[in-house]
N, C-alpha and C positions, 0 to 999 in steps of 0.2 A: 418919103412915105406918104401913101395915099391918105386922104381925109377920112376914109372909112374907118380907119384904125382909131380915130378919135371919137367917132360918133356911131359905132356899131350898135344897133339896137338889140343884138342878140343877147347882151348881158343885162338887159334892163326889164326883164318880166315883172319884178316886183315893183318898179318904178310905175309901169303902166297900170298897175292895179290901183294906183291913186288917181287915175285919170278916169274921165267920163267916157268909157269906152264899151262898146257892145261886145258881149260874149255869145254872139250867136252861133248856131251849129256850123260846123266847118264845111262848106261846100268847096269845090275845086276853085282856088283863087284864079283871077284872070290878070293879066298885066295891068287893067286899069284899077283892080282892087287890092292887089298884093302889097304887103308892107314894102317900105322903101329899101330895106337891105336886100331884098330879093333881086333887085337889079344887079348886085354885085356877086351873086352866085353863079358859078363857082369862083371863089377868090383866086386871083392871079397866082398866088404862091403854090397852089396845088399843081400847077402845070410842070412843076420841077420833078414831079414824081410819077411813077407809073401806075395808072388807075387800073385795078383789077377787074377782070371780067365778071367776077362773082357779084360786083356791085349791083344793087337793086334800085327800086324807085324810091327807097327811104335811106338806105345806107350807101355811102360811097366808100370804097376801100382802096387804099394806096399802100404800096409797098415802099417803105422808106429805106430799108436795107435788107440784107439776106434774112435777118431774124426779127425784123420789126415792121408791123403793119399798123396804119392809122386807120380807124373806122370812125367816120364822120357822119353827122346827121345834118346836112347843110341846108335842108328846107325848113328847118324849125329855128326860130330866133336865137336859141342858145348856141347854135352851131358847135355843139359838143363834140369832142374828139376822144374816143376810147383807143388805148393802144394795146395791141396784142404783141407781147414779147415772147419769142420762142426760144428754147434751148434744145438740147439733144434729147432730154428725157421728159421735160414738162413744158408747159406754156403758162403765162401769166396775163390775164386781161386787167389792165389798170384802168379802172372805170367801166361802168357798163351802161352809160347813157340814160336817156330819159325814160325808158321803158314804154315807149310808144310803138317801136318795131321790135322784131324778134331778132335780138342780137346774137342769141345762141345759135341760130341757124346759119348766121354769117360766120361766126367763129369756127363752127364745125366744118365749113367749106374751105377754111384757111388751113386747118391743121387737124390731125387724128390724135395728136398728143393729149394727155389729161390736162385740163385746164382748170386753174385756180383763179379766182376773181379777187380784186382788191381795189378799194376806192381810195382816190386822193383825199376825199372828205365825203361826208354824208349828206350833202345837199341833193335834192331830188333828181338833178339831171346827171348825176354821177353814179347813182345806186339803183337806177329804175330796172336793170336787168339782173340784178343779184340773185333773185329768187330763182332763176334758171340754172344755177350752177350749185353742184354738191359741196364744193370746197371754197369756203369763203373766209379769207383773211380779213381782220378788222382790228383797229386799236380798241382798247377796253375803256371807253369813256362814257359818261352819261349821255353826252349828245349823240354818240355813235349808236348806243343801245336804244335811245329813244327813236331815232330815225329808222332802226332796223324793224320797227313795228309797222312801218308803211305809213302812208298818207292818203287820206280820203280824197274824194273828187272835189270837194269844196276848197281844199288846200291847193290842188294841182291843176283844176280844170282850165285855167287861163293858158297853161302850156299847150293845150290841144285845141285852143280858140283860133278863129280866123286871124286875129291880130298877130298870132305867133307864127303863122305858117305861110309858105310860098306855094304850097300844093295840098292836096287832100291827104288825109291820115291813112295809115296802113289799114287794111281790111279788118273790120271788126272793132275798130277803135273810134270813139266819138267824144265830143267835149263832154258829153254827160256821163260816159262810163269811164273815163280815164281815171286811174288812181295808181299809186306806187304800191307794189305788193311787199309784204314782210319778208325778210330773209334772216337766216340763222348764221352767225358767225361760228365756224368750226375750229378756228384757231386764232389767237391773238398775236399781234405784232406791236412792237414798240420801237422807240429810237435805238438804232443799232442792230435791229434784227436783220439776218441774212436770208435771202430767198435764193435757193440753189435750183436752177433749171437744168443743169447739166451743160457745163461749158459756158454758161452765163449766170453770174451772181449779182443780184441787186441788193443794196443796202438801204433800209428804211430810214429816213431822216424825219423826225417829228419836227413840224415847223408850224405850230400853232399860230393863229392870228385871224385869218379868214374865217376859219371855225376852229373850235377846240381840239378837233381831231384831224386836222390838215397834215398830211405827209407828203414827202417827195420821195422819189426812187433814184438811186445813183448807181449807175454801172460804171465802176471805176475803170474797167478794162477798155471800154469803148469811149469813155468820156461823155456818156449821155446822161443828162439830168432831166427827169420827168417832174413837172412842177405843179401840176394841178391847177387850181385857181389862185395860188399864191403869185404866180406870174403867167401871163399869156399876153399876146399881142392885141391890145385893145384897152378899154376903160376897166381896170380892176375894181371889182366890187368889194368894198370894205364898209358897206352900209348896213348889213344885217345885225339884229340885236345880239347875235352870238359872236359877232366880230370883236376882237380884242386888239386895239391899235399898238399898244405897247408890246404885246406878244408879236404881232407882225413886224414891228420894227426890228426886233431881235432876230426873227426868222428871215427876212429878206436880207439882212446883213450876213446871216449864216450862209445863205445861198450864194451871194455875191462873193464871199471869200473863197468859194470853190472855183471861181472863173479861170484862174491859171491852168487848172487841170481839166477843163471841160472842152468838148468839141462841138456839142449840140445841146440845146435846150428845147424841150418839147412841152408846150403848154396845152391846157385842156379845152381850148376854145378857138375858133376862127381859122387859125392856120397852124401847121404841125411843126414848125421850125423857127427858132430864132437864134440869132448869134449870141453866145455867152455873155459878151459885153454888155448886152442889154440889162442883165441883172445888176450891174454896177450903177447904170443909169437910173434904174428903178430904185435901188437902195438910196442913192443920193437924192432922187426927186422925192421920195417919201420922207426922208430926213428933213428936207426943206419944208414940206407940208406939216410935219408933226411938230416941229419947233417954231412954226409960225413964220418962217422966212419966205414962204410963198402964200400969197392970198389966193382964194378960189377964183377961177375964171367964170364959173357960173354959180349962181346960188338961188335956191328957192326956199320955201318954208322948212322942207324936209331934207334937202340935199346940198352938199357943196361938192362941186366937181372941179378937178384939177387937170389941166391939159399939158401934155408933154408931146413930143414929136411922134413917138411910136406906141406911146401908152398913155394911160391916164389913171386917176382915182376918183371913185365915188364914195364920199363919206356922208355921214349924217351932218345936217347943217350946224348942229350944236356940239360937234365933237370938240374935245378939249385940245388945247395947244400946250405943249410942255416946252418951256424954254431951256 
């Protein structure tokens, strides 16, 4: 596995907020000024899939299967991936990105089916386009409902800053006007909820930990599991105040138990596919961290980082260890 998966800056926006970095307005970056991760774009894993002609300067769209599309924002450091899952009667957009580009316009070019949107969790890079959709599924948690109110420019402006970008922003968006717009959940989901798209049925799995409202989607028929930020190839963010490490321990164990029946795992950042066996490695790796059997590979006053071959963990420096 390439080194980039250990050190991908894409999942470190809040880390950089702690650094003395300029938030200058975003001009088009040049090779001399672009953040280091830009040299890795597009990541080699995407070459395995058919890039769609509807891709534009902000969104790249790939067809993963007959009924599944990955919509990625590769030039912004989150490298977030939203998944459009289509059935015979409906489509579901799992996550809606940063809200920097017009994701609805892309979705409408992929399908004419009625589209429902559902987030893997309510962090700003996963609900940014929710406001563009009439049908919004969401868990009923205080964290979800708070984030549904949107976030102002002071909270999200770094995501539109030059340190976060490989190229200029979509037309009309600037570092000074970027914000996430509020959205209204129209129906609630919970653990065990079934989403019927017509020939494709998705089960909602509540997997709190990364956030209180984190969920996964399981397609039993195809053996596909969509994991959001509870697993992706790269350093897994378990640093935020809303993260619950004990809950994450239980949730990643739950996902790992599904491995015998899985064919594909689709995380929400960086690359669109992982072998299901990776979930077992993540479970075991986190267990070593949680119980103190693995010490941090890097430590600062605020962070403890743990490195594994194809993933890692970023925790608060003073996180508790349970024997």
